[in-house]
N, C-alpha and C positions, 0 to 999 in steps of 0.2 A: 849479675845477670849471671845464668847458668850457662856453659858452654854447649851441652849436649843434653837435651830429652827422650827420654827412654820412653819408647810409646808402646804399648799393648794392642794388637789387633782380634777385638773379639768379634766371629763371623768372618772365615776365611772364603766366602763363594764368591760369586761374580761381581759385584757392585766392589768388592774389598781387591779381585784382582784386576780388575779394570781400571778403579780410579785411586782408592784411596793408595795403593802400597806402591806401586809404580810414582805415585806423584811425590809421595813423600820420601822413596828411597833417594830421591834426586837434590833431597836437603841436608848439607856436611853436618851439619848440626843436630839431627835425627838419628836417633840408634834403635829401627825394630826390634824389641830383646821378647818379646814373647808375643804367642799365637793361640787364640783357644777356637777350635770347635768342636761340636757335638760328633761329628766325624774326622776323627782324630787326624786319617792320614792328610786332607785337604789341611789341617793345620799343618803338617810336617812337611807340606810340599812347600806351602807358602812360607814357612822357613828357611827351606834352602834353596829360595829364590832371592828374597826380601831381608832374610834376619840377618842380626849381628853374631859375631864368634859364639857369643855365648846366651844367642837366644834359647828361650823354655818352648817346649809345647805342650798342650795340655787340652785335653778332651771336656772339661769343666770348667768354663770361665769362672767359676767361685774361687779358684785356685789358680788364676794369673791375677786376681785382684788380691791374692795374700804375701803375690811379692810386693814390696816395698819398695822397691828401687824402680818402680814403674810410676812412672811421673804423666802420662797421657794414656786415655784408650779411644778407640775409633770403636763406635759399636755400629756392626755394618750386619747385622741379623733381620729375621722376619720381624715386620712391626709388633705384633704382639708383644715382641720380649724387649722391644725400645726402652721402655719405661722401668721396668722392672730391670734390667743389666744397668742402663746411666745412672738410676740413683745410688745401685750397688756398688759401683766405681765410685761416685760420688763422696758416698758413707766413706769409703775405703782410700782416701784421699787422691783421685784421680783426678784431672783436667779431662771433659769430656767431648770429643765430637761425635756425635749422632746422624745417623743418617735418616733422610726424608722419609718416612711423616714424622713429627717429634713423636708420636703415639696414636692410639686408636682412638682415645678418649680423651676429654678436654681435661676431664679429672686425672689422669697418669698426666698429662701435658704440667700439671697447676704443680703436679707435686716434684715433676721434674723441676723446678724453677722455685720451687721452694727449698728444696734438697739441697741445692747450688748453693744459694743465697747464704743458709743456714752454712754452709761447711764453708764457705770462702773458696769455692771452686770454680772455675770457668767450665760453660756450656754454652755449647751452640749447635743448629742443626746446620747440615751437610746441603744448601739450598745455592748450588755451586750454578744456577745459572745467570746469578746476580757476577759473577764474575765474567761473565762473555766481553767483547770487546766492543758488542753494541748494547749493552746492560751499561757497561762501566759509563760510557758516553753521554746514552742515555739520562743516567742519574745525575751527573756533572751539570748538564743540560737544567735538569729539574731543580736541582739545587737553588741552581744561576738564576733561577726565575724567569729560562726563558720563554717557558710557555704559558708562564700567566696562574693563574688557579685554575686546576686541574680538576675540573666535577665531574669528566666520565671516561672511566676505564674501561679497555674489554679486556678480557684475560682469558688465550686460547692456546688449548691444549687437546687437538685434535690431530687423532688417527682416522683415516677413510675405515683400515684394517690394519690393526699392529696389537693384537691382544696376546700378551705373554702368557704362553700355554704351559711354561715350565715352574719347577718349585711351586709354592703356595699364593701363587699371585689370583688365583680364582676363587680361594676360599676367604669367604665373608669373616670365620672368625680367627684367621692368623692375620687377615691383611684388614681389615676393617672396613673396606672396600674397593670398590676399581677404578676405573681413570681417573675420579674423582682425587682419592687421597693417594692415586701413587704420581699423575702427571700434572692433573688440575693444581696439585698444591702448590708445584713449581710455580706456573702463571697467574696464580692469587699471590705467593709470596712478592714475586716480581710484582705486582701491579701496586699493593700497598707500599716497598720498599720505593717505587720511583714515587708515587703519591705523597710519601711520608707523612700516610694519613693510618693509622692503627687503632680507629674508634668509631668502630662498625657499633649500628643501631639496627637494624633489621636484615632479615635475611629471607628470601622465598625462594624455596630451589625443589626441584624436580630430579629423581634418578629414575632413568628407565631401566627395564629389563627384557629388550626384544629381541635385537639382534644375536646375544650371547643362548639365545632359546633355540636354535638353531643350528642344524646338524649338517656334518658334509660340508664346513663354511668355508670360503676361499680367505687365508691367514699367511704372511709369510713364513711364522711361525708353525706353520701344520692345523688343522682343524682343531678344535677341542669335543670336548665331551657337555653335550648342556646339561648333563644332571650334576655336572663338577662345576657349572658356571652359577654359581652360590652370589656374586657381586653383578653392580651393575654394569652395563656396557658402556653406555653414556649418561652424561646431567650437564644438565645449567642450573644457575642461580642467577637474583637480580640481589645485590647488598647494597643497601643504603647506610652511608655512614652519617654520624652527626653532625655534622658539618654540611647535610645536603646531599654532598657527592657522590655517584654511585658508581658503582663495577660490575658488571656483567661478563660471567665466569660461562666460561664451553667447555667438557671434558669427555672424549671419548676415545675408547679402544677400536669400537666398532660403528659405524657411522656413514648413511648414503651421502658422502657429500665427494666432492672433489678438489676443493680449496683445501688443503689439511697442513697443521704445522703446530709444534707441542712448544711451548716454553715462549709463545709470543704475547706484546704488549701492544695495544692501541688505547693512546692517551689523546683528550682533547681538552683544551685549557683556553683558556678566554683570553691568550697573546698567540697562540701556534698549537699545532697538532701533531703526534709523532704515531708512526707503526714501524713495526716488525715483520712487515709477512713477506717483504721482496729485499731484504735489507735492512738498513737504517734511511729510514726518509721523515723529513720533517715537510710540514706543510703551514701557512699561512695566507698571508694578506700585508701586502708592502705596496706602499704609493699607489695605492685603490687598484691593485692587480693580486690577483691568489699566485702564489710559488710552491713550489714543492722541489723541497732541496736531497737530493742523495748524500747521503755521509760515506765517505772511503775509509773503511776502518783497518783496509790490509796494507803492510809497507809492501812495496816490489821490488824494491832494493834494486840491484844490478846484476848482469848477468852473469851467471854463473858461481855466484852468491845468494847462498840463503841470509833474509832477515833471521832476528832472532826475536822471537815471540812467544811468547809466556800462552799454554793452555789454560784455561777455565781453571781446571782441574787441578793443574800445577799453582796458578795464583794462589785457589783455594786454601791447599795446603799450606804455602809459605804463609802469608799471610796470618793465616790460625798458628803457626807455630811461634814466628814473629811475635805475636798478638802475646802467648804467653809467656815468650822469654825475656818482652818488653815491661811486662806488668798492667797491657793494656785491655779494653774489650774487645771480644771479639767481632769479626766485620754482622755476622746475623746474632742477634743477640736472643737469649733464650724466649724472653718477652715478647717480641716478635713472634717469632715461632709459634708462642701459645694463643695468640689473636689469630694467627691462621688455623691453626687447631679448632679453636672457637666454631671460626668461621663454618669450614668445613664439616664440625658435628652437626651445626645448627642446618645446613642442607640437607643430611639425612633425615633430623629431624622433621625438617620443612614436609619432605619428600613423602613420609610416612604419614604425616597428620592433615595433610594438604591446607595447612595453615602455615602464614608467615609468623617466624621464631623474634624475637624480642632480646636485645643481649644486653 
């Protein structure tokens, strides 16, 4: 087992600075030894904060991949470059963690999976909502059979107003879509993972372009230019699985609702149900009566002493690095992320054609 893994960061923007680099910096077995960004100043700034003493900075990610001392690469770039960079990194002999979504097309995502298998390198996708305390607890309940057969799930990724107006978020060519591929992908991944069901059969979906066409809109990140808003502002879908189970997916950046929440899942099983809307709640029937139980996930500790709790981002980074060092599969398997991508693409196709898509 290696004592240290040398990590390269490709894309030193918001998500790298907010999640990947801070979490990796807490791991003693990790050395962040290379940083690449098209704007080289951002890479240099990241290196100064998080880099090892011998860290290198690049304006072109391909030069980073030429460094044979780099073991692992984190891809934190725009969606349209995920597949290109991840495949190149795998070909260069690096293990890869790629930000979500996996890619913007199923064909690209499939090539990523195939390349990882051929090169015998690990590939994972950053679906960090799996590592939340409520997700972890509910996952163990589901695997233990406490909910019975889960035949209906609702995957929620809803913002009343929360349109990201920076970067390329509103650009369909670079992002592949709007809230569906941005935050809907998290909720869909959670539902599939909790159900342990990766065999979709039919997808019927609709992407809406309504509120995004309104000027001077109320938005916490500032109003948007409707002419630049080329992605959907909300989307809904019905996903039928091979065994008859059904997932209802809803995603929005802008929707006239009052009950909002992203990365939430509702599960309905034969033995019990669960929802994440207001904490984690389990419901069912026992001794001829209905019950609802709220799961207490926070440790209160004692006065003046903080409890030691790992954030979802930190847990994701640690388990990923430990999997690499121990030769184990990552928590998020690339084949699972490929199914998410297949469903997302089918929703967009269904919306364009007005017909259900068979997978």
